[in-house]
C-alpha positions, 0 to 999 in steps of 0.5 A: 458157133455164132461168130460174135461168141468166138474170141480167138486169133482164128476168128479175128482173122476170119471175121475181125480187124486183122484179115491180113494175119492169115498171110503171116501164118495162123495157129493150127486149128484145134477142131473142125470149127477152127479149120472152117475159120482158117479156110474163111481167113485164107480165102479172104486173102486169096489163098484158095488152094490152102482154103480148100484143104482146110475145108476138106479137113473140117469135113473129115472131123465135123459131125454137126450138120450146121458146121458141115453146111458152112463148109460147103457154103464157103466152098461155094463162095470160093467158086463164085468169086472166081466166076464159077456160079454153076459149080457154086450152086452144087456146093450151096445145094449141099449146104442147104440140104444139110442145114434146112432139116436142122431148123424147119421153117415152121419152127416157132420163135427165135433161136435160143441157144448157140446151136440154134443160132449156128443152124439159122446162120448156116441156113441163111448162108446157103440161101443167100449163096444159092441166090447169088448163084442164081444171079450168076446164071441170069435168074434174078427172079429165082434169086429174089425168091431165095432172098425172101425165104432167107429174110423170113428165117432171119425175121423168125429165128434171128431177129436181133441184128447184134446176134446175126450181123453177118447173115444180114449183111450178106442178105443186103449184099445179094439184094443189092446185086439182084436189084443191079442185075434187074433194074426196074423189075420190082423184084427187090424193094428198097429196105426200111432204113433207120436214119439213126443207123447211119444209112443215107436218107436218099436210098429209095433206089433198091440197089443203093438202099441195100448197099447203104444198109450193108455199109451201116450194118458192117460199120458196127460189126467186128469184120473189116473185110465185111466193111470193105466189101460193103463199100465196094458194093456201094461203089458199084451201086453208085456207079449204076445210079450215075454218081461216078464221083462217089463211085470213084471215091469209094473205089479208091478207098476200097483199093487202099484198104484191100492193099493194106490188109491183103484182101486180094479177091476184093482188090481184083473186084475193085480194080475191075470196077475202077477200070470201068469208072476211071478208064484212064486209071490203073484199074486194068493193070491192077486187075491183071496182076491180082488175077495172076497172083490169085492163079498162083494161089489156086484160084483160076478166074473164069475166062470170058470165052468160058462164060460165052461157052467158047472152046 
């Protein structure tokens, strides 16, 4: 089920222009794929407990290894958003074990059918997820190797960006995060940027380059949520590059979009960034309120003491 071939209320809430529809109530899922879309939609607005229930429902009815893999990748994403990267790696490992045998790396040529595209997307989700998990456990070199493997799958099996906008945006996200986590290491190269795509020509810095590439791709996608997250990542990369004015402007824009479309997890992340780049603002207060709401919806953020291994 390539995302761009799905035309439904569920798909629009998950990967379209109205993510906030999930807060008002979504139609029942007609099948396991619909349950996955409901889970993605609910997780985007921070209803983690409800999203997990939908993922369990999807798994009970699914027989397609690619769809089963996507459910595990989505579960891993929920865990990562809350700071539980080690647990997320277990879920992403399950996703990879299901998806990789379905489309071997040495299979020749681009994905030709909707089923092939779904399998390739599932593989890329699992690999970028594992890379993000590696970053959360302080292993940027492993993250870079996994990203290279994902890039190879994209180049061989999903060469058309219009067919595979979502895995490409995700690849740029995690590439930027890897560059931010290991500056000057050379693990990540700046992307080849086509100025006609709308990316800034100044993006020689790998983190900025990949963040700007993600923004350019997301702008031509149907997903508002991907556009907002890409701008948030660009705000973080701009701050790391010392451009605090640009970072603050982007963060304000992202915060407004998150509030308007009820993207609570992204609003929490944006508030955390704002508290760093604008100490006199309300970022800390907004982050605390977002954390409270997320906890009420089944999403307990990992605390600083748990990160440090303290009781």
